[in-house]
C-alpha positions as YAML, in Angstrom:
chain: A
units: angstrom
residues:
- id: 1
  name: UNK
  ca: [116.92, 98.82, 216.02]
- id: 2
  name: UNK
  ca: [113.52, 100.40, 213.89]
- id: 3
  name: UNK
  ca: [110.79, 101.16, 215.91]
- id: 4
  name: UNK
  ca: [107.50, 101.35, 213.34]
- id: 5
  name: UNK
  ca: [105.74, 104.98, 213.53]
- id: 6
  name: UNK
  ca: [102.46, 104.26, 211.72]
- id: 7
  name: UNK
  ca: [101.86, 108.73, 211.96]
- id: 8
  name: UNK
  ca: [105.20, 108.96, 209.72]
- id: 9
  name: UNK
  ca: [104.73, 105.81, 207.75]
- id: 10
  name: UNK
  ca: [101.55, 106.96, 207.04]
- id: 11
  name: UNK
  ca: [102.67, 110.65, 205.79]
- id: 12
  name: UNK
  ca: [105.86, 108.66, 203.87]
- id: 13
  name: UNK
  ca: [103.08, 106.61, 201.91]
- id: 14
  name: UNK
  ca: [100.86, 109.74, 201.11]
- id: 15
  name: UNK
  ca: [103.59, 112.06, 200.05]
- id: 16
  name: UNK
  ca: [105.14, 108.83, 197.33]
- id: 17
  name: UNK
  ca: [101.54, 108.36, 196.21]
- id: 18
  name: UNK
  ca: [100.31, 112.20, 195.68]
- id: 19
  name: UNK
  ca: [102.07, 112.29, 192.18]
- id: 20
  name: UNK
  ca: [99.99, 109.65, 190.92]
- id: 21
  name: UNK
  ca: [96.86, 110.79, 192.09]
- id: 22
  name: UNK
  ca: [96.80, 114.33, 190.88]
- id: 23
  name: UNK
  ca: [97.92, 112.59, 187.35]
- id: 24
  name: UNK
  ca: [95.30, 109.91, 187.33]
- id: 25
  name: UNK
  ca: [93.38, 111.53, 185.11]
- id: 26
  name: UNK
  ca: [96.11, 112.15, 182.28]
- id: 27
  name: UNK
  ca: [96.26, 114.86, 180.90]
- id: 28
  name: UNK
  ca: [93.33, 116.74, 180.53]
- id: 29
  name: UNK
  ca: [94.15, 119.24, 177.94]
- id: 30
  name: UNK
  ca: [91.60, 119.14, 175.15]
- id: 31
  name: UNK
  ca: [93.47, 118.31, 171.88]
- id: 32
  name: UNK
  ca: [93.06, 118.81, 168.75]
- id: 33
  name: UNK
  ca: [90.98, 117.25, 166.13]
- id: 34
  name: UNK
  ca: [91.88, 116.32, 162.50]
- id: 35
  name: UNK
  ca: [88.71, 116.77, 160.65]
- id: 36
  name: UNK
  ca: [89.78, 116.65, 157.47]
- id: 37
  name: UNK
  ca: [87.92, 115.38, 154.76]
- id: 38
  name: UNK
  ca: [84.35, 117.23, 156.27]
- id: 39
  name: UNK
  ca: [83.29, 120.69, 155.13]
- id: 40
  name: UNK
  ca: [84.17, 123.65, 157.13]
- id: 41
  name: UNK
  ca: [81.42, 124.69, 158.77]
- id: 42
  name: UNK
  ca: [82.57, 128.51, 159.76]
- id: 43
  name: UNK
  ca: [82.74, 130.94, 162.64]
- id: 44
  name: UNK
  ca: [79.05, 130.69, 163.65]
- id: 45
  name: UNK
  ca: [77.36, 127.97, 164.89]
- id: 46
  name: UNK
  ca: [75.06, 125.77, 163.38]
- id: 47
  name: UNK
  ca: [71.72, 125.15, 165.01]
- id: 48
  name: UNK
  ca: [71.62, 121.42, 164.94]
- id: 49
  name: UNK
  ca: [74.16, 118.53, 164.15]
- id: 50
  name: UNK
  ca: [74.88, 119.16, 160.40]
- id: 51
  name: UNK
  ca: [76.48, 115.37, 159.71]
- id: 52
  name: UNK
  ca: [73.02, 113.23, 161.51]
- id: 53
  name: UNK
  ca: [71.34, 112.61, 158.97]
- id: 54
  name: UNK
  ca: [73.84, 113.00, 155.28]
- id: 55
  name: UNK
  ca: [74.60, 110.12, 154.13]
- id: 56
  name: UNK
  ca: [77.55, 110.80, 152.75]
- id: 57
  name: UNK
  ca: [79.11, 112.71, 155.55]
- id: 58
  name: UNK
  ca: [78.11, 110.75, 158.52]
- id: 59
  name: UNK
  ca: [80.52, 107.93, 158.54]
- id: 60
  name: UNK
  ca: [83.22, 110.76, 158.43]
- id: 61
  name: UNK
  ca: [82.09, 112.40, 160.79]
- id: 62
  name: UNK
  ca: [81.62, 109.03, 162.79]
- id: 63
  name: UNK
  ca: [85.03, 108.13, 162.50]
- id: 64
  name: UNK
  ca: [86.66, 111.82, 163.51]
- id: 65
  name: UNK
  ca: [84.40, 111.58, 166.40]
- id: 66
  name: UNK
  ca: [85.33, 108.27, 167.11]
- id: 67
  name: UNK
  ca: [88.95, 109.42, 167.98]
- id: 68
  name: UNK
  ca: [88.20, 113.02, 169.00]
- id: 69
  name: UNK
  ca: [86.19, 111.71, 171.56]
- id: 70
  name: UNK
  ca: [88.72, 109.22, 172.94]
- id: 71
  name: UNK
  ca: [91.17, 111.57, 172.92]
- id: 72
  name: UNK
  ca: [89.28, 114.59, 174.93]
- id: 73
  name: UNK
  ca: [86.20, 113.61, 176.87]
- id: 74
  name: UNK
  ca: [86.41, 109.48, 177.54]
- id: 75
  name: UNK
  ca: [87.94, 110.09, 180.44]
- id: 76
  name: UNK
  ca: [85.52, 111.49, 182.11]
- id: 77
  name: UNK
  ca: [82.15, 110.53, 179.94]
- id: 78
  name: UNK
  ca: [83.74, 106.83, 180.00]
- id: 79
  name: UNK
  ca: [85.02, 104.95, 177.14]
- id: 80
  name: UNK
  ca: [82.40, 104.11, 174.39]
- id: 81
  name: UNK
  ca: [80.13, 106.63, 175.72]
- id: 82
  name: UNK
  ca: [79.67, 104.37, 178.97]
- id: 83
  name: UNK
  ca: [79.56, 107.16, 182.38]
- id: 84
  name: UNK
  ca: [81.92, 105.36, 185.13]
- id: 85
  name: UNK
  ca: [79.39, 107.95, 187.13]
- id: 86
  name: UNK
  ca: [82.91, 110.68, 187.37]
- id: 87
  name: UNK
  ca: [80.47, 112.74, 184.40]
- id: 88
  name: UNK
  ca: [77.25, 112.30, 182.86]
- id: 89
  name: UNK
  ca: [76.56, 109.89, 180.75]
- id: 90
  name: UNK
  ca: [75.97, 110.95, 177.34]
- id: 91
  name: UNK
  ca: [73.91, 107.99, 176.03]
- id: 92
  name: UNK
  ca: [71.07, 109.67, 177.64]
- id: 93
  name: UNK
  ca: [71.70, 113.35, 175.56]
- id: 94
  name: UNK
  ca: [68.63, 113.50, 173.10]
- id: 95
  name: UNK
  ca: [69.53, 112.77, 169.53]
- id: 96
  name: UNK
  ca: [67.70, 116.67, 168.09]
- id: 97
  name: UNK
  ca: [67.60, 119.73, 168.58]
- id: 98
  name: UNK
  ca: [67.40, 120.29, 172.43]
- id: 99
  name: UNK
  ca: [70.21, 117.75, 172.75]
- id: 100
  name: UNK
  ca: [72.37, 119.79, 170.25]
- id: 101
  name: UNK
  ca: [71.28, 122.65, 171.95]
- id: 102
  name: UNK
  ca: [72.78, 121.68, 175.24]
- id: 103
  name: UNK
  ca: [75.67, 119.99, 173.58]
- id: 104
  name: UNK
  ca: [76.67, 123.42, 172.03]
- id: 105
  name: UNK
  ca: [75.72, 125.11, 174.62]
- id: 106
  name: UNK
  ca: [78.27, 123.15, 177.06]
- id: 107
  name: UNK
  ca: [81.14, 122.15, 174.58]
- id: 108
  name: UNK
  ca: [81.67, 125.90, 174.19]
- id: 109
  name: UNK
  ca: [81.34, 127.42, 177.89]
- id: 110
  name: UNK
  ca: [82.17, 124.51, 179.48]
- id: 111
  name: UNK
  ca: [80.81, 123.47, 182.98]
- id: 112
  name: UNK
  ca: [82.04, 125.57, 186.46]
- id: 113
  name: UNK
  ca: [79.97, 125.47, 189.24]
- id: 114
  name: UNK
  ca: [81.32, 127.53, 192.80]
- id: 115
  name: UNK
  ca: [84.61, 127.92, 190.85]
- id: 116
  name: UNK
  ca: [85.45, 124.62, 190.21]
- id: 117
  name: UNK
  ca: [85.89, 123.59, 186.69]
- id: 118
  name: UNK
  ca: [83.77, 120.74, 185.73]
- id: 119
  name: UNK
  ca: [84.37, 120.42, 182.47]
- id: 120
  name: UNK
  ca: [86.82, 122.74, 180.13]
- id: 121
  name: UNK
  ca: [85.33, 125.08, 177.25]
- id: 122
  name: UNK
  ca: [86.37, 123.83, 174.02]
- id: 123
  name: UNK
  ca: [85.55, 126.80, 171.93]
- id: 124
  name: UNK
  ca: [88.95, 127.65, 170.52]
- id: 125
  name: UNK
  ca: [90.71, 124.26, 170.40]
- id: 126
  name: UNK
  ca: [88.93, 121.86, 168.81]
- id: 127
  name: UNK
  ca: [86.62, 123.21, 165.27]
- id: 128
  name: UNK
  ca: [82.68, 123.66, 165.43]
- id: 129
  name: UNK
  ca: [83.47, 120.89, 162.57]
- id: 130
  name: UNK
  ca: [85.54, 118.38, 165.47]
- id: 131
  name: UNK
  ca: [82.50, 119.38, 168.14]
- id: 132
  name: UNK
  ca: [80.07, 117.97, 166.24]
- id: 133
  name: UNK
  ca: [81.90, 115.10, 164.35]
- id: 134
  name: UNK
  ca: [81.65, 113.83, 168.26]
- id: 135
  name: UNK
  ca: [78.62, 114.76, 168.93]
- id: 136
  name: UNK
  ca: [77.93, 112.22, 166.22]
- id: 137
  name: UNK
  ca: [79.61, 109.90, 168.14]
- id: 138
  name: UNK
  ca: [78.05, 109.59, 170.45]
- id: 139
  name: UNK
  ca: [74.59, 109.90, 168.85]
- id: 140
  name: UNK
  ca: [75.43, 106.76, 167.46]
- id: 141
  name: UNK
  ca: [76.00, 105.09, 171.16]
- id: 142
  name: UNK
  ca: [72.41, 105.63, 171.92]
- id: 143
  name: UNK
  ca: [70.96, 104.31, 175.01]
- id: 144
  name: UNK
  ca: [71.25, 100.50, 175.46]
...
């Protein structure tokens, strides 16, 4: 006859559900971005988003940025740049040189506190063009 054992049952549930919890955010490794259609900006970072005011390149950067954001940023910062509270809501990021400076610093160096990685560095994985395209998409979402 089977006897109910709460502790054993809890352990079994924990062990069988743990892999699902560990992979809940999916693959958080930064994914490369195809920036075809955007000019190469070189190794030296520009001080501000070069696609913000370029009428010809802005739509291209916006399309690339939306895809790149969805692949690399949405799992923490929220779909369509609407944060669910895990990470900062990027709709409130300033759309000027100050915001660009903060963005550049964060995406190239990541965020580490007390030895814990809160955001990976995208430097060397996503090009400057791809990261500025993501910034272009973020700017397009703005705060509601």
